[in-house]
C-alpha positions, 0 to 999 in steps of 0.5 A, a space after each residue: 411105710 403105709 399110712 395105717 402103719 404110721 398111725 399105729 407106730 405113733 400110737 405105740 410111741 404115745 403109749 410109751 410117753 404117756 405111761 413112761 414109768 409103767 412096767 407093763 408097756 406093750 411089746 408093740 410099743 417097745 418095738 416102735 420105741 426101738 426104732 424111734 428117730 427124730 422128734 419121736 426119739 427126743 420124746 422117748 429120751 425125755 421120758 427116760 430123763 423123767 424116769 431118772 429124775 423119779 429115781 434120782 431126785 437129787 440128780 445124782 451121777 456116779 463117777 468111777 475109775 477103772 483099773 484093768 488089772 489083767 488082759 488074760 481071758 479064758 473065754 475068747 468070745 467072737 466079738 472081743 479081742 481081749 486075750 488075743 494070742 498075739 497080745 503080751 499078757 500082764 497081771 497087776 500085782 496086789 501091792 501095785 493095785 493098792 498103790 493105784 487105788 491110793 493115788 486115785 482116792 487121794 489125788 483124784 478124789 475117787 470113791 468108786 473103783 471098778 477092778 476089771 479084767 478078762 474073764 479068769 477064774 484061775 485060783 492064784 489070779 483071783 486070790 491076788 485080786 481078793 488080797 488087793 481088795 482087802 488091802 484097799 478096804 483096810 486103808 480106804 474103808 469108804 471106797 466102794 469096789 466093783 469086781 468084774 472078772 467074769 464067772 467065778 465059783 461060789 466060794 470065790 465070790 464069797 471070799 471077794 464079798 468078805 474082802 469088802 467088794 460091794 458090787 459085781 459087774 457080770 454082763 450077759 451080752 444077750 439073754 437068749 441062750 442060743 445067741 449067748 452061746 453063739 457069741 460066747 462059744 466057750 461059755 454056757 448060759 446056765 453057768 452065767 445065770 448061776 453066777 448071777 444067782 450066786 452073786 444075789 445070794 451073797 448080797 452083792 449089788 449086781 450090774 449086768 447089761 447087753 450089747 445092741 447090734 450083735 450078729 443074729 440079734 433081733 428085735 425080739 431078742 432086745 425085748 427079751 433082754 429088756 425084760 430080763 434086765 428089768 426083772 432081776 432088781 439090778 443095782 446097775 444096768 447097761 447097754 453098749 453098741 456092738 463094735 467088732 474087735 480087731 482080730 476076732 471072729 466078728 472082725 468084719 461084721 458091721 457095727 451096731 446101730 447107735 440110735 437103736 442102742 440109745 433107744 434101748 438105754 432109754 427104755 432100760 431107764 424107764 423100766 429101771 428108774 433107780 438103777 445106775 446106768 453108764 454112758 459107754 465109751 462105745 457111743 463116743 467112738 461111733 457118734 460125735 458127742 455120743 456119751 453126752 447123748 447117752 446121758 440125755 437118754 437116761 444114763 447117770 454114770 461115767 467111767 474114767 479110764 485113769 487107773 490102768 498104768 499108761 504103759 499097759 493100756 495098749 495091752 487092754 485094747 477093746 475093739 482095736 488099738 485106737 480105743 476111745 478113752 475120754 478124760 476126766 474133764 470131758 466126762 465131768 463136762 457132759 454130766 454138767 451139761 445134762 444138768 446132773 451132779 457128782 456127789 463129791 
């Protein structure tokens, strides 16, 4: 890099640090921050932690359990192997979901539960989920439920909200319509956007996020993603690093860059100081202590993979059959190391 270019990058980074909580940081500053490394990256992470402290002065971190309720998916995205044709399919019945939730609530002390599946708007399946949610809320009214089963109709979302589901997680993965429809060839950007609007109208606390390092993604895409996620007043925001799923179209593509992902997370925190943001298992799969570093980059949510019955876990692989599943003790420890606390 030429000397004058180095000076310009340093000035751009200084703008990020000096105006860490400002929404009007220039695009040049954001580009520089995406590629920050070493001391510059540490300063970026420090700015993100300052933003988090502004939004969460009590140093709160959320702990939640996930139940992978089904591996049936109607999408077949280029990067994801959930729903592969050669994988045995399963659906956890509503009564079993109630039993699982009761165990997590009483034995593990969970008060936030993520119900996740492949994308599936089948009427019978969605009704099964809604019935389970209503039963869970009837028995444990103080548990907070997060739905994550993809694009649904307005009426299905409405019924889910009436059943007591407070939040819904619907990632966009990429905010540029052409890139979105390339990586998700069985979906359209307009439908995804409509679903986000429907969720907002129905009063859900919405979570969304992107994948950093998708094939064909550029810095300009990441800038647009940052703006998109930061302008929708989201309750939860996220960024995960691209890992090509086994037996997918992108199987032989290179993984995304972890450092760029961490930097994007820091920028996302700076722009969204009051949003919950997870440190994802993909970070831990690609980088030693990656999930702890994610917390140091501004995250304040951890997901415990203790809700899916053990005999079904291999059928919801994500990436490959060597899925990284951090346990409760490890995730509690990294939150404590980062100086945060759980509200339990």
